[in-house]
N, C-alpha and C positions, 0 to 999 in steps of 0.2 A: 895652681889652677888645674882642674880636671880636664882631661881631653874629651871634647864633645864628639859623640858619634850618633848616627841616626839610622834607624831601621824604617823601611818604607814598604807599605803594601796597600794595593787597591782592591785586593781580592779577599784576603784573610781577615778574620775578626781581630779585634784588639787583643783578645786573650787566647790567641792561637798558641797551642802547647809548645810547638817548636820555637816560634818567634819570641813570644812573651816570656813564658815560664822557663825556658831553657836558655836561649841565646841572650835575650835582653837582661834577664836577671843575673846571669853569669857575668856579663860585662859590668853591670852595676856593682856587683859584689867585688869585682876587681878594682873598682874605683873610677870607672868611666862615667861621664855625664851622658846618660842615655835618653834619647828621644825616640818615640815611636809614632810615626805619622801614618794614619789609617783613615778609612772613610768615617767610621763612627768611634768615638772614644768615650769612656765613662766619666762621670763626674763623682768624685769621692770614692772611686773604687780602684782596685789595683794596688801597685806598690808605690810608695812615696819616692823610691829611688829611680823610677822611670816616668818621664814626662810624656803623657799620651796626648796627641793632637788629632782631633777629628776634623776632616776637611769637608764633611757633608756627604750624606748618602746619595745614591743614584737609583732612580726608579727602574731603569732598563739597563741591559748589558752594554748597549752602545753608549748610553750616558755615562756609565762607569768608565768605560775604556777611554772615552774622549774627555768628558768633563772632570771626573775624579782624578784622572791621571794628571791633567793640567794643574789642578789645585794642589795635588801632592807635590808637584815640582815647585810651585811657587812657595809653599810653606817650607819645603826642604831647603830651598836656596836661601831663605831668610835665616835659617838656623846657623849657617856658616860652619857646618860640622867638618871635622878633619877626615872622618870616614863615613861614607854612605853605604848602606847594606840593603839592597832591595830584593824582594822575594817573588816577583811575578814577571813573566815574560813581557807582559804589556807595559812594563816600566823600563824596558831596555833603552828606549829613546831618552827617558828621564835620566837614567844612569849615565848615558853618553854626554848629555848636557852638563850634568854635575861634574863629570870628569874634566870637561873643558874648563870648568871654573877652578881647577887646581886641587880638588879633593881626591882622596883615594876612594875607589868605588868597587864594591863586591856584589856579585850576582849570586844569590842563594838559589840553587836549582833543586826544588823539592821533588819534581817528577821528570820522567822522560817526556818532555812536552810534545814532540812530534808524534810519538806513539799515543799519548793521551788524547790528542786532537782527533785521532782516527775513531774514537768512541764517543765524541761529543754529539748528543742527540739534537742540540739546538743548531748545529750546522747541517745544511743540506748534504746528503750523502755524497753527491757528485763533487762537492767542493772540498771534502775533508783532506784528500791526498795533496791537493794544491796548497791548502792552508798549512798542512803539516810540513811540507817541504819549505814553504816560506818561513815558518817559525824556526825550523832548524837552521836555515841560512842566516836568519837574523841573529840567532844565538851564537853561531860560529863567528860571524863578523864582529859582534860585540866582544866576544872573548879575546879577540886580537888586541882590543884597545883597553878593556877594563883591567883593573889591577889584580883581581883574584876571582876565582870561581869556588864557591863552597857547594859541594855535591852531597846530597843526602844519602846516596848509596854508592858503592864501588861501580856498579853498572852504569849509573848516570855519569860518573867521573870519566868513563872511557870516551865520552863524546867531546871532551874538552882538552885543551893543551895541558899535559901533565905538569909542566913547570909552573903553571899558574893555579892548579887545582888542588884543593884540600878536601878530603872526604871527612865530613862531620855527620855521623850517622845519628838518626833520630831516636836514640835510646833513652829510657827513663832514668831518673835518679834512682839509686839503689833502694832507698827507703820511702820514696815519694808516695807510694800507694799501699803502704803497710799501716793499718790502723792500730792504735795502741792495744786494743783488745779484740782481735778478730774472732769470730765464732769458730770454735774448734771444727775442723773439717768434718768429722764424723757426725756432728750435730747440725750441720747445715741443711736447710731445705733444698729440694731438688730444683735449684735455679741455674739456668744457663745464661750467661751475661754476654751482651753485645754492646760495645761502647763505640760511638763514632757516627759519621754521616751514613745515611741510608739511601742507597740508589739501586737501580736495577742491576748494574754490573758489579755491585758489591754484595750481591747475593740476597737482597732483601726478600724477594719472592720465595726463594728456595728455603730460607730459614723459617719463614712462616709456614710454608707447605710442610716442612719436616715436622713441625709440631703437630700437624694433623695425623702423621704416621707414627709418632711415638706411642708406645704402649700406654693405654689409658690408665693402667694400674700404677704407673710411675708418678703420676701427679706432677710431671715436669712442667716448668714454666720458663718461657724465654723472656728475659727482662732486657728491654732496650733503652739505652740512654743515648740520645742523639737527636738528629732532625732529619726530615725527609727532603729529598730533592728529586723531582719537583714535589711540591706540597701535596699535589693530587695523588701521589703514590700511597699516602697514608690511607685515603679512602678506598683505594683499590685493595690494599692488603687487609683492611678491616672487614672486607666482604668475604674473605677466604675462611674456610672452616678452621684452619689452624690458629686464627687470630684469638679465639676464645682462650687459648693458652699462652697469650702474649700479654705482658704488662709493659706499656709504653710510658716512660718517665719524662721524655723530652730532654732538653739540654740540662746537664748537671754540672755543678761546680766540681773542682778537683777533689775536694773533701768528700762530696757525695759519691763521686766515682769510686774513691777508695773504700767508702763504706759499702757500696754495692759489691765490689770485688771481694770484700772481706766476708760476704755472706754466700757467695755463689759457689757452685761445685765445678764449673768449667767456664772458660771463655771461648767464644766462637768468632772466627773470621774466615768466611768462605767466598772470597772475591772470585769473580769469573775469570777464565783464562784469556783476558784481553792482553794485547801486547804490552801495555804499561804495567800490568799486574804480575806477570810471570817472574820477573826478577826484582819486584818491589820488596820493600821491607816495612810492612804496615806497622805503624806506631802501636796500634792496639795489641798486636801479637806480643810485643815485648812488655807492654803494660800488664797483660795477663800473667806473663811469666814472672814479672817483678812482684806481683801480688801473691805468687805461689800457686797459681791456678794451672791445672792442665789445660791444654788448648785443643780445639777442634779446628783444623785449618785445611785450606785447599792443598791438593796433592801435587803442587808444582815442585820440581826437583830442587830449586833454590830454597823453597820454604822447608822442604824435608831436611835439607842440610842444616838450616837454622835450628830446627827442632831437635836435631842431634840423634845420636845413637849411643846408649839406649834413649828412647825418645821422651820428650816432655809433653807429648800429646799424640793425637790421632790425626792422620791426614785422610781426606775424603775427596771424592769427585764433587766439585762445588756445583755442578749442574744437575746432580742427582739427589733429590730431596730424600729418597729412601736411604741412601748412603749416609746422609747427614743425620737422619733419625736413628739409624743403627749406632752411630758414634755417640749420640746423646744417651741412648739407652745403655751403652757399654759404660759410659762414665758414671751413670747413676747406679748401675748394678755391680760395679767393681770399685767401691769407694777406697779400699786400701791401695789398689794399684793406681787409681787416679790421683790419690794424695801423693803417692811416691813420684808420679810424673810431675806434679806441681812442684815438689821439692827440687827435682832435677832442673826444672825451668828457672826456679828462683836462684839456684846455684850458678847457672849460666849468666844470669843478670849480674850477680855479685862479681863474677870473675871476668866477664867479657862485655856483656851488652848493657853498659851503663853510661849515663851522661857524664859522670865524673871524668871518665877517660876521654870522651869526645870533646868536652868543653876545653880541655887542655890544648887541643889542637886549634880550636877557634881562638882562644886567647893568644896563643903563639903567633897566629896569623896577624892578629891586630897589632901586636907588638912589632912585628916585622914591618908592617905597612907604615906605622907611625914613625918608626926609626928612619924610614926612607923619605919622610916629608921634607 
């Protein structure tokens, strides 16, 4: 009999890269019976090794927090899993209830939640500090009772009891984004790639504005694969002068992302210096490196250390569109140096920043918890 485990999320999509493609698939390959309980699940899509359950979408944030959370608990309880692994702070109470039922429960902390809340535009400014403190208190209380904390970065791990916390970093598979026949770097068009969600604090405005400042003779194009939040941001950016040099693809499959990166000259990630970003480790940074692309990244000290020395990219002031434009121009006018940067980044992924090493820590944690049942 396979051991049944369940991942729960009321926020993330069913095909979230960390949850579905990395953690759930790694567990399924190890022989676990894996369930994924989310708001909306596909029919006839995904892996046959993972049973996806959709509990129903919610029209508003409040309906998601109250309604979807309750439905996720009811579905999860029926599964009778040995291990429950939840991914959102709003599911802390669900995790505590499942723990009382005798299962092992893991909280997967993707972000520094209190710091993240300080930048939430949908919260009134005056309430953010209070909500941040409340969320931090809830996480600390839950950590005392839950069986394990999985932290996405060493910085996040510092907030939780070390004896219960395992750092499982969100690195890509070594060869996940390598296409069979990528375009030779010297033959690639002047494309700069951005993959992921587009928000104000993730530098969406500055990236588009930078394209206005890039030398017109370069024919540079910013190719975006992702979605806007809020959706009105797309209309705002489309009215900017730099948008004429932007190609917006929308959400892309993993194969389509790999194809895009196999044609691009550089990958860009210029998050703003918000408290939650300065020590973050954005997934896209390592995906660019895995694809052998040089990176243009925010000049945070932690990010500069990740990029290494000699560097695998250029760091810039993320609030300065002219600085971003200069980095883009450098990448396009120094192709040999840029290609060498990409090779250094690729080597770092092969040697250090890969999911193969991180998944071993996740699987060891599961084995430890199941042995203690």
